[in-house]
N, C-alpha and C positions, 0 to 999 in steps of 0.2 A: 565448468563451476565458476560461481562467481566468488572473488576473492573474499570479498562480504560476508558471502556465505558461510563460509568457511571459518570466519573468526567470529561466527556468529554466537554469541555461548549454549543459545539455543540448541546450534548444530552440535559443537562440543558434550552437551550435556547429553544429546540423543546418539550421539557416537556411542561414550564411554559408556552408557545405562545400554546400546546393543549390546555392545561386547560384552560385557560384565552378564547379560542376558543369555549371551550362545554357551560362552562358559560354563555357569551352572546349569546350563539344558545338557550338556556335553558330560558333565560333573556328574548330572542326574541318569545318565544312560549310562554312565561307568559304572554308578551305585547298584545300576539294575542288575546289570550285567554280573556283580558279583552278589547278589542274592540279597540286596538290605531297602526293600520296598519301602522303608520309614525314606532314607536317606531320596532317596527319587523323587516322592513325590514331595518331599520338601523343598530339596531343588529347584523339581523342574518349576512349581509354582512360584516360586522367585523370581527364578531366569523370566516365566512369561509375563511376573509384574513389570522386571525390567526389561524388557521388549515392548511392552508393550506404553511405561514410559517411557522409553525411548522414540518410540515412533508418534507420541504427544509430543515430544521436543524439536522431533526434525520432522513435523510437522508446521509448526508455530513458525522455525527457522522458514521453512519453503513460502508458506501464509505472507511473511509480511516481508519479502523483497520488496522493493521499492518503494517501501513506505518508508516515513521518516516521521522520530520520536518528535515530539510537540509538548512543549510544557507551558511557552508562551504565545505572543505574536509573532509569528517567524514570516521575512521576506522568503518565499517561495519562489520566486525570478521577477526579473526586472525585463517588462516589455517594451521594446520599441514599436510603437506602432505609426503608420506614412497613409496617408490617402493615395490611392494609385488611379484616381476617375470616381464616377460618378456610384454611391455604393459598392467601393471598391477599397480595400486597404492592403497595407502588409504588417505582418506582426512577426516583428526578432525577438526570442523568448532567450532568455541568459539564465540557467537555472542554480539554485542556489549548491549545486554538488560540484558547479561545473559546467555543468551539456549547454550547448544551446539549437537551436530549432530558430526555421522562422517557414511560415503562413502565410499563401494565400489569400483573403476569405472577402466569403461578398455578402454584404448587409449593412446596413446605421450604426452596429454596434459589436464588440466583441463581447465575446461571452463563456465563459471557462465553470467547470465543474471540477468537482473533485469527491473520492470515499473519503470516509472519513470512520476509524475503528476508535472508536470509546471501551476499555476494557474494564470491567468488574474490579471492585476494591476484590474479590480474592485473587484475582489476576496482576492486579498494584504489586501486588505482598511478594510477586517471583520479579518484578522489576521490568512487569509490561504498562504503559502508559501510552495515552491516545496518543493516536498518530495518524497521518495524511497522505494520501498518491494523489496525484492531478490526475483526471482522469479523460477531459476532452477541454478540444476550442472548437469555435466554432464561430460564424458571422450570425447578427440576429437582427433579423427587420425590425423598426418601429411599429408599422401594419403588419398588423393579422392577417390580410389577404397577399399580404408579400410571402408573410414565412408561409402560408400553403401552399402557393403555386411561381415562386422564386425560386433562382438557383440556390442550392446547399451545400456550403462547404463547412463540412467536421472533418475532424482529424484529432487521432487519438495522441494524448501525452502520457498514457498508463505505459509500464514495461513492461513486455513478455514472462511472464513465471508460471512454474508445473502447477505451481496452487495458490488461491487467493481466497484468505482469511474471511475479506468483506462478502466473497461469493458463497463460498463454504457456509459462516452462518445465516445467511438469506436462506439454504438450503436443509441445514440439521439445525434442530433445535434442543440438542444437547448441548450444543456452544452458550446457550444461553446465558447461564448461569456464570461465563466468563468472558465473553464479549457483543457489545452494542453494535449492528453494523444494519441499523433499519432509515440510517440516512446518509444523505450525502448534503451536498453544498454546493451552495452557484451566486456566480456574482457577472454582472455586467455594465459597462461604461459605452457611452458615445462614442466615437471616432471622427471627430470633424475636422483634427487639424495634427501636424504631427506632435506628436506627444513623448514622454517617457513617462513610464506609471509603472508603480509596483506591485504584484500578485502578494498579498498580505494570508494566513492561516491561522486563525485562533483556536481555541476550546469553543466556538462559539463557530464559526465557520469562515467561510473567505470574502475577501473586499479585494476591491483594486483603489489604489492615491494615484494621484499624481507623484513623482519619484521628488525628494528635494533636490538631487543637484543630477545632472544630465551626465553621465559616462564617457570620456574622450573615448 
């Protein structure tokens, strides 16, 4: 289990609500055994409500693993690009969370896209705000003919997770009052020389800029 998941307030809330719900249901069963049907019904209903709220909180905690809160224009990654031959280049990523990855890409440009989760005002009241997760990186050709026929290089940038709220929102309309996951965002720039780039993300999407300083 991810350490970030364990300390997530939604995971902790889900665990507490789940425990309280189970205790109330057990108390309801005890009341039934002592011929107290009113207490049984009341405790069972409240217990089931707590279990449902706990399951919802747990689902949110699992679903937002890998997503990072976004309140301004943030640097998601620094990228070092180096041409390696005709329409070939290397891209080394240094992510904001400290992770690193390197890819060999084919094409004229580096292309990156991301999933954007925009929570509705009702969810904002619970402390949930716009979040993002980088999804994939690939090499992009200038010419459409090459896009159709030349070698394609595509790599995942996202984390493995048991649930993904971006996917769930697209499949289940009942999440609409809480969450908007109708769109992603993408950006690309040509790679013609060695360069240090910054991949930035804001509430309006992704963009790539030249880094102000080259890291040692």
